[in-house]
C-alpha positions in Angstrom: -105.0 3.4 -21.0 -105.0 6.7 -19.2 -105.8 9.7 -21.5 -107.2 7.4 -24.2 -104.1 7.8 -26.5 -103.1 4.9 -28.7 -99.5 3.9 -28.1 -97.1 4.8 -30.8 -95.7 1.5 -32.1 -92.4 0.9 -33.9 -91.2 -2.5 -35.3 -87.5 -2.1 -35.6 -86.5 -5.7 -35.6 -85.2 -5.7 -39.2 -82.9 -2.7 -38.8 -79.2 -2.9 -38.3 -77.6 -1.2 -35.3 -77.6 1.7 -34.5 -80.8 2.5 -36.5 -83.3 1.1 -33.9 -81.8 3.3 -31.2 -81.7 6.3 -33.4 -85.3 5.9 -34.5 -86.5 5.6 -30.9 -84.5 8.7 -29.9 -86.0 10.6 -32.9 -89.5 9.7 -31.9 -88.9 10.6 -28.2 -87.9 14.2 -29.2 -91.5 14.8 -30.1 -93.4 12.4 -27.9 -96.2 14.4 -26.2 -97.0 14.0 -22.5 -99.4 11.2 -21.9 -98.2 9.2 -24.8 -96.5 5.8 -24.7 -94.0 4.6 -27.2 -93.7 0.8 -27.7 -90.8 -0.5 -29.8 -89.7 -4.0 -30.9 -85.9 -4.1 -31.3 -83.6 -6.8 -32.6 -81.5 -6.9 -29.4 -81.9 -5.9 -25.8 -81.5 -2.0 -26.0 -78.9 -1.7 -23.2 -77.1 1.3 -24.8 -80.4 3.2 -25.0 -81.3 2.9 -21.3 -78.8 5.5 -19.9 -79.9 8.0 -22.5 -83.6 7.5 -21.6 -82.7 8.1 -18.0 -80.7 11.3 -18.9 -83.6 12.6 -21.1 -86.2 12.1 -18.3 -88.0 9.0 -19.6 -89.0 5.8 -17.8 -89.3 2.4 -19.5 -90.3 -1.3 -19.2 -88.2 -3.7 -21.3 -88.3 -7.5 -21.5 -87.4 -10.2 -24.1 -89.8 -10.5 -27.0 -91.1 -13.8 -28.3 -88.9 -15.0 -31.2 -85.9 -12.9 -30.1 -85.2 -9.3 -29.6 -86.9 -7.1 -27.0 -90.0 -5.1 -26.4 -89.6 -1.8 -24.8 -92.3 0.6 -23.6 -91.2 4.2 -23.0 -92.9 7.3 -21.6 -92.1 10.6 -19.8 -91.2 10.1 -16.1 -94.3 12.1 -15.2 -96.5 9.5 -17.0 -94.9 6.4 -15.3 -98.4 5.2 -14.5 -98.7 4.3 -18.2 -96.1 1.5 -17.6 -98.3 -0.2 -14.9 -99.9 -2.5 -17.5 -97.9 -2.3 -20.7 -100.0 -3.1 -23.8 -98.9 -5.9 -26.0 -96.7 -4.7 -28.9 
């Protein structure tokens, strides 16, 4: 991965709504440039996506094996980090 930074990983599958979204937003407030956040969520994070766009982030999200979703998030200037998302 570019920059050699290890992705920040969050497993939020066991948390009730809206905690997964709030924890992701909390982490994004201090996410440094060049860093990728990977999160496993219990549901597809549809309510989170417009907030990410408003805050200047880009993402890649898809269904996770066994239910829920896997989302990779980074600053828009680091969108190249989403070219080959690492396994969560």
